[in-house]
C-alpha positions as CSV (number, residue, x, y, z in Angstrom):
1,M,-81.3,64.1,42.3
2,S,-79.4,62.4,39.5
3,D,-79.6,64.0,36.1
4,L,-78.9,60.7,34.3
5,L,-81.7,61.0,31.7
6,D,-80.7,64.5,30.8
7,R,-77.0,63.5,30.5
8,L,-77.9,60.5,28.2
9,R,-80.1,62.7,26.0
10,G,-77.3,65.3,25.8
11,R,-74.9,62.6,24.6
12,G,-77.4,61.6,21.9
13,W,-77.6,58.1,23.3
14,R,-80.3,56.2,21.4
15,M,-83.1,56.1,23.9
16,T,-85.0,52.9,23.2
17,A,-88.0,52.0,25.5
18,Q,-85.8,49.5,27.3
19,R,-82.9,51.9,27.8
20,R,-85.2,54.7,28.9
21,V,-86.8,52.4,31.6
22,V,-83.4,51.3,33.0
23,A,-82.3,55.0,33.1
24,E,-85.6,56.0,34.8
25,V,-85.2,53.3,37.4
26,L,-81.6,54.4,38.2
27,D,-82.4,58.1,38.3
28,G,-82.5,59.7,41.7
29,E,-80.4,60.5,44.7
30,H,-78.8,57.7,46.9
31,V,-79.7,55.1,44.3
32,H,-77.5,52.0,44.6
33,L,-79.5,49.2,43.1
34,T,-78.3,45.7,42.1
35,A,-78.9,44.5,38.5
36,D,-81.7,42.3,39.8
37,E,-83.3,45.2,41.6
38,V,-83.1,47.3,38.5
39,H,-84.7,44.5,36.5
40,A,-87.5,44.0,39.1
41,R,-88.4,47.7,39.0
42,A,-88.0,47.9,35.2
43,V,-90.5,45.0,34.7
44,T,-93.2,47.0,36.5
45,K,-92.8,49.8,33.9
46,L,-92.1,47.6,30.9
47,P,-93.2,44.0,31.5
48,E,-91.4,42.6,28.4
49,I,-87.9,43.8,29.4
50,S,-85.5,41.0,29.8
51,R,-82.8,40.5,32.4
52,A,-80.2,40.3,29.7
53,T,-81.3,43.7,28.3
54,V,-81.0,45.2,31.8
55,Y,-77.5,43.7,32.3
56,N,-76.4,44.9,28.8
57,T,-77.7,48.4,29.4
58,L,-76.0,48.7,32.8
59,G,-72.8,47.6,31.2
60,E,-73.2,50.3,28.5
61,L,-73.9,52.9,31.1
62,V,-70.8,52.0,33.1
63,S,-68.7,52.0,29.9
64,L,-70.0,55.4,29.0
65,G,-69.0,56.7,32.5
66,E,-72.6,57.6,33.3
67,V,-73.1,55.0,36.0
68,I,-70.5,53.8,38.6
69,E,-70.3,50.1,39.7
70,V,-70.1,50.0,43.5
71,T,-68.9,46.9,45.3
72,T,-68.9,46.7,49.0
73,D,-67.7,43.6,50.8
74,K,-68.8,40.4,49.0
75,R,-72.2,41.7,48.2
76,A,-73.6,42.1,44.6
77,K,-72.5,45.0,42.5
78,R,-74.6,48.0,42.8
79,Y,-75.1,50.8,40.2
80,D,-74.8,54.5,41.2
81,P,-76.0,57.1,38.7
82,N,-74.3,59.9,40.5
83,A,-71.1,59.5,38.4
84,H,-70.4,63.1,37.8
85,R,-70.5,64.4,41.3
86,P,-67.5,63.3,43.4
87,H,-68.7,61.5,46.5
88,H,-68.0,58.6,48.9
89,H,-70.2,56.0,50.3
90,L,-71.6,55.2,53.8
91,V,-72.5,51.5,54.0
92,C,-74.6,49.7,56.7
93,A,-72.6,46.6,57.8
94,Q,-75.9,44.8,58.6
95,C,-78.4,45.4,55.8
96,G,-76.0,46.7,53.1
97,S,-77.8,50.0,52.5
98,I,-75.7,52.6,50.9
99,R,-75.8,56.4,51.1
100,D,-73.8,59.0,49.1
101,V,-71.8,61.3,51.4
102,H,-69.9,64.4,50.6
103,P,-67.4,65.1,53.4
104,T,-65.4,68.2,53.5
105,G,-61.7,68.2,52.9
106,N,-59.6,66.4,50.3
107,P,-58.8,62.8,51.1
108,L,-56.3,62.7,48.2
109,A,-54.3,65.4,49.9
110,D,-54.5,63.5,53.2
111,L,-52.2,60.7,51.9
112,P,-48.7,61.8,52.8
113,D,-45.9,61.5,50.2
114,S,-44.2,58.9,52.3
115,E,-47.3,56.6,51.9
116,R,-47.6,57.1,48.1
117,F,-44.7,54.8,47.3
118,G,-43.9,56.7,44.2
119,F,-47.4,56.5,42.8
120,T,-49.0,59.4,41.0
121,V,-52.3,59.2,42.8
122,S,-55.3,60.4,40.7
123,D,-58.3,59.2,42.5
124,V,-59.5,58.0,45.9
125,E,-62.5,55.9,47.0
126,V,-63.6,56.1,50.6
127,T,-66.2,53.8,52.2
128,Y,-67.5,54.6,55.6
129,R,-69.1,51.7,57.4
130,G,-71.5,51.6,60.3
131,I,-75.0,50.6,61.3
132,C,-77.9,52.5,59.8
133,P,-80.8,53.8,62.0
134,N,-83.2,51.0,60.7
135,C,-80.8,48.3,61.9
136,T,-80.0,50.0,65.1
137,S,-83.6,50.2,66.1
138,A,-84.4,46.6,65.0
């Protein structure tokens, strides 16, 4: 479970009703919603919340480092609240669903010096692709 709300309160982030609703919608495990999905869920909790407010709040959360923008293929950006626990993503090539995965090992160490081309590598993003069980059975 994401601890997004607790992290934001700990930072002293001004928790307006709109910001709280966006954070509540994003809070959870394996959450990778598009901005439109965040807006649709937020409207059920706070009908007057605007699309612009949702987009602005998502932008603030990304700037704060509390939410990660995830882009896979040419699909819409998705927002991942699990910004403080290193992980990779498993993406369904058919429906686009995304799951957080935590493989063992160190993918940064797996890149040999000969393939670093002089770079000082500080981070790695791995995306596993496949077909999810829902799409396999369909």
